[in-house]
C-alpha positions as CSV (number, residue, x, y, z in Angstrom):
1,M,-18.5,19.8,3.6
2,T,-18.1,23.5,3.2
3,K,-17.1,25.5,0.2
4,E,-13.7,26.0,1.8
5,E,-13.2,22.3,2.1
6,K,-13.9,21.6,-1.6
7,G,-10.2,21.4,-2.5
8,I,-9.7,18.6,0.1
9,L,-12.4,16.5,-1.4
10,E,-11.0,17.1,-4.9
11,D,-7.6,15.8,-3.6
12,V,-9.3,12.7,-2.1
13,F,-11.1,11.9,-5.3
14,R,-7.8,12.4,-7.3
15,V,-6.1,9.9,-5.1
16,I,-9.0,7.4,-5.4
17,R,-8.8,7.7,-9.2
18,E,-5.0,7.1,-9.2
19,V,-5.3,4.1,-6.9
20,A,-8.2,2.7,-8.9
21,A,-6.3,3.2,-12.2
22,K,-3.3,1.4,-10.8
23,L,-5.4,-1.6,-9.6
24,E,-7.2,-1.8,-12.9
25,K,-4.0,-1.8,-14.8
26,E,-2.4,-4.5,-12.5
27,H,-5.5,-6.7,-11.9
28,G,-8.0,-5.9,-14.7
29,A,-10.6,-4.4,-12.5
30,C,-11.4,-2.9,-9.1
31,T,-14.3,-1.7,-7.0
32,I,-14.7,1.6,-5.2
33,S,-17.3,1.5,-2.4
34,T,-18.4,3.3,0.7
35,N,-21.1,2.9,3.4
36,I,-23.7,5.5,4.2
37,G,-26.8,5.8,6.3
38,N,-27.6,3.0,8.7
39,Y,-24.7,0.9,7.4
40,Q,-22.2,3.4,8.7
41,S,-22.0,3.3,12.5
42,N,-19.2,5.9,12.7
43,K,-20.3,8.8,10.6
44,H,-17.3,9.9,8.5
45,M,-16.4,10.0,4.8
46,H,-14.4,7.0,3.6
47,W,-13.9,4.9,0.5
48,H,-12.7,1.4,-0.1
49,V,-10.7,0.7,-3.3
50,H,-10.3,-3.1,-3.6
51,Y,-9.9,-5.9,-6.2
52,G,-10.3,-9.6,-6.3
53,A,-12.5,-12.2,-7.8
54,R,-16.2,-11.3,-8.2
55,I,-18.4,-13.1,-5.7
56,R,-21.7,-11.4,-6.7
57,D,-23.4,-10.8,-10.0
58,E,-24.7,-7.3,-11.1
59,Q,-27.9,-7.9,-9.2
60,G,-26.1,-8.7,-5.9
61,R,-26.7,-12.4,-6.0
62,L,-23.9,-14.7,-4.8
63,L,-22.2,-16.5,-7.6
64,D,-22.0,-20.3,-7.6
65,G,-19.4,-21.7,-5.2
66,Y,-19.9,-18.9,-2.6
67,D,-21.9,-19.6,0.6
68,S,-24.1,-16.9,2.1
69,K,-23.1,-17.8,5.7
């Protein structure tokens, strides 16, 4: 990003905050994630704002009842 594009990124983060706040209010929590490096096959900035039941603990291990396949 260039200095001139800073305003665009600020707008994107404002929208992410608004969507996350709405999901947290409605569902109690949400996750904001993105992929970088080798995990991203098409190099572009993007974010996912999602909610749902937790399937992994804080160390990334699958919780009981979830299959790793």
